[in-house]
N, C-alpha and C positions, 0 to 999 in steps of 0.2 A: 367374563367381564373384564379381565385384565386386557384381553386382546381388543375389545371394543374401546377401552380407555387409551390404549396405544394409537389405534386407528384414529380416533378423535383428535389426539394430540398432533398427529402427523398432518391431518386434514388442516387443522387450525394453523400450524406453522406454514402450511402451503398458501392458505388464504392471506396470511400476514404478509408472506413474500410477494404475492400477486398485488395486493394493495399497495405495497411500498413501491413496487416497480411501476404501478400505475400512476403513482404520484410524481415520479421522477420525469423532469423535462428532458427532452432530447438536445443534444449539442453535437455539433461538428467542428473539428479541429482541422484548420487548414494550415498552409505552409506560413512560416515565420520568416520575415525579411531578415537577411543575413549581411552584415557590414563588418569587414576587416577581422573576421574570425573564421576559423577553419571548420565551419560547419555549413552544410548547404541548407536552403530554406526547407527542403523536405525532412532532413534529419532533425532540425529544430522543431518542426511540427509533430514529428513522431515521438520526440522526447516529451514535448508538452501533452500530447495525447495520453502517453503512458502515466505521466504524473496525475493528469486528471482523473483517469480511471482508478487510481489509487484512492482518491477522494471519495468515490462512490457516492456522489451527490447527484449526478445526471447520468442519464442514458447515453453514453458516448457512442456515437456512431462510428462503426470500423472504418479504417482508412480505405479498405477495398470497396466498401459500399459507396463511400464518397466519390472514390474514383469511377465506380460504375455508374452511378446517378448522374455525375458530371458529364460523362461521355455520352450517356443516353440523351441528356438534354443539350448536348453540344456546347458544354460550358468550358471556358478555359479559366480555371481558378488557381492556376500555379503562381501568378503574381497579381492576384487580388487582394489588395490591402486597404483600399478605400471604402468608406461607408456604404456609398451607393451600390458598389459592386457587391460588398458582403451581404447587404440586405437582400439583394436580388437573388443571389446564390442561396441565401437561407430559405426564402420562399420556395425556390424551385426544388431545393432538397427536402422540403417539408419538415424542417427542424425548428425547434424553438429558439436556439441560440447558435451564435457562430463566434469561436475563439480564435484569434489570430493575434500577431504582434511582431516584434522585431527584437533582435539582440545586435547590439552595436558596440564597437570598442572605440572609445575617444581617449587618447592618451593612455592613462593608466587606469581608466575607469570603464567598466562594462555597465552599459545602460540596457535595461531589460524593460521593454514596454508591452503590456498586455491590453488588448482590446476585446471586449466582450460585448457583442452585438445581438440585439433582438429587434423584432419589428418596431417596437415603441421606444426603447431606451438604448442607451450606450453607455458603457462603463469603461474607463480607461485607468490603467495603473502603470506608473512609471517609477522604476526603482534603479538604484545605483549600487554597483558591487565592484569589488577589485578586479584587477586585470588577472584573472585566474582562468587560464584556458582550460584546465581539467575539471572545473567546478560548474560547468554550463548546466548540468543536470540539477545540481543542488540549486543554482540561481532560479531555474524555471519551477522547480519544486516549491521553493519559498514564495515566489512571486505568485504562482496560482493559489497558495494557502492565503496569502494576503488579499488577492483580488476577491476571494469568496469569503472573507473575514472568518476564516478557519484557524484553529490553533496550529502553529507551526514550531519547528525546533529552533528555540532562540540561541542556543549555543552555536549551532550551524550557522545561523544568520550572522551572528557577531563574527564568526570566523571568516566569512566571505564578504563582510562589509568593513571590517576595522583592521588596520594593519598590524596593531599590536596583538590582537586576538589571533591573527592568522599566524604570526610568528610563533606564538605559544602552540598553535596547533600543529605546526611543523615539528616543534620539539616533541610534542606527544605522539605524533604518528611516525615520525622518522626515527624509530627505535627509542623514542623518549630520551633523546640525547643531545646534550648541549656540548658541542665540541670546541675546545679552546686552544687548538693547535696555533702556533704562532709566535712571532718575536717577543722578546722581554727585554725591557729597558728599565734602568733604575740606579740606585745608589746603595752602597754598603758602608755602614759605620763601624769602625774598629774600636773597641774599648779595652780597658785594662792593660795588662802587660804587652800584649800585641801591639797596640797603638803606640806605646812608648818605644818598643823597639823599632818599629817601621819609622818612627820620627828621627832616629838617630842618623848622622852621616854616614856615608858609604864606608868611609875608613874605619868606623866602628861596628860594621856589620847591618846597618840600617839602610834605608833607601831614600832617606830625606824627604818623606812623603807626610802629608797631613792624613788624619785618620779616616776621611771620607773620600771614597773612590767610586767612579762611574762603572757600571757593569752592563754588559749586553749579552743576550743569549737567544735561545729558541726552545720552546716547550713541545714536546711530543707527548700525546697522552693515548692511552689504550684502555677502553672500557672492559670490565670483565663481569660486572653485576649490574643489571638494570631492573629495578622494581618500583613501581608507582612513579612518584615524583623524584626518586633518588637513584643516583648511579654511583658504583664504586669503580675506581680507576687507578691505573699507574701513570705516573707523570715522570718524564725523564727530561731534565733541563741541563743541557751543557751550557756553560757561560764563561765569559773572559771578564776578569776585573782588574782595573788599574792602568789601563792604556792611557788614560788622561794624565797619569804621573810617570809616564815612561816606564812602567812596570807591567809585567804579565802574570796574572794569577789565573791559570786555567782551573776549571772545577766541573764537576758533573753531580747533580743531585738525583736520587732515585726515590720518589715519593709514592706513598699509598694513600689515596685520598677519598673523600666522600663529598658528593656535590648535590645540591638541590637544583633541579633542572628548571624550575619556574622562576624562582627569585635569584638564582645565581651564586647564593652562598656556598662555601666549601671550607673544608679543613683537610690538611694533609701533613703527613710527618714522613721521615725516612732518612737514610744515611746521605752524606755528601762527601765526595772525595776531591781533594784539590792537590795541586802540586806547589811545593814551597821549598825554599832553600833552608837547609839546617846545617849546623856545624856543632861539634862537640869542643868544649872549652871549660873554663872556669873564671870565677870572680876571686880577685885578690882581696886583701885585708881592706883595701880602699874602695872596694866595689866596682873596680875596673875589670872589664871582660877582656879575657884573652883566649886565643884558640889554642887547643892542645898541641898543634903541630908548630906553634910560634917558638922557634929556637931561642929567641931572646928571653922567653919567660917560660921556662920548662915547667911542666906540671910537678908539683911536689906532693908529698904525703900530706901536708897541711891543707890541701884544697881538694874539693870533691868535684870530679868531673861531670858536667851535666850537658845536655843537648838542647839547643834552643834555636829560634829563627835567627838566620845570619845570611846576608845576602852573598857572603864570600863562600858559603857552604856549598853542598851539592843538593840537587833537586831530590825531594823525597815526597812520597804520598802521605798526605795528613788526612786523617779521617775525622768525621764529626757527625752530628745529628741535627737536623733542621726540623723546625716546627713553623708551619705556615697557615695563615687563614686569609681568605679572599673573598671578593665579591665581584661578580661580572655585571657590567652596566650594559644596557642595549639601546641602540639608536637605529630603527629599521632593522636591516640585515647585519649591522655592524655590531660586534661584541667587543667590549672593552674591559679586560680582566684586570683588577687592582689587587695585589697581594702584599702582605707584610709578613716578615719571617724573622725568626732568631735562631742563632747557632751558639749554644753555651758550650763552654769548656772550663777547665779548672782554674785558668789565670786570666781569661778574657771572655768577652761576649760581642758577638757580631749581630748587628741589627740592620735588616735591609727592607727596602720598599721598591717594588717593580709594578709596572704596568705593560699592557700589551694590547694587540688588536687582532681581530681576523673578521672576515665577512663571509657569512653562509651563501654558498652558491645558489643561484636561482634554479629550481628544478625545471 
């Protein structure tokens, strides 16, 4: 009994398959006209044929059968794109429909035109895509789905028709990585004791400067974790501050950061090393600063020797810790990172604002 049931089920499936195939109309896919792209008409026709076979709506005539029947009837179909020619070939091939079209590049836009021909009607679909030479398959696939009013991948469609979505797709596919290597320009505000010492005349150990200085540098970054929309990275930023006031403060920041690849927000922190002039000395009872090696005012037991910023001193490495937050703006392929940071210390606080730019190279 079980064997009969299985046999009946198999026969039923076979009948359903035969009936389904019997209801399918036949269609022949010919060459597609090719203009200003690196695909031949035959290649475009083959791509369209493969995409149409995936739809499984028609009985697609094999390309070798099309070639055989055309030669048998002495037909020159390679450059047949007009309606009269297509209808004639369709009748001679005894097919219900003919699919052909064109793919043309105009400036930065790829135009895909599909023409579906049968004896009675003609349906034309003209669609525009971005200039993406590696996405011709996707363009033809989406176009065929739209031609037959079938559901298609909307995310893929946005990616190849909208510039902003294509940029995000690059981020997602190219190791899901937003890379912001590039120059950094900005300003640094010195506060507290540091600002006061720098404002002193050079004869008193200052540099006669206002507490806001221009800085420029370059950011190098290295990704070491990349999961989903986030990446963790090291950022190394060598910079020079103070040239606008005839003073040089070289520094290098080594940051550990976390960035959201899509919206561009990031947070980073790490040590900063800078070169600064320091000297040992003391303040007398009037609060006047003297260097320890100043013979006219020798250090006595009544004063405590300290070390502080002094342009007359020797260069030393000064350490600090920087906290930074930023946001990357986008304009096409151009990235514009904007960052704010603070460097706190016991007696002063540095606050900075920088911006940069880079452009992702076209693949």
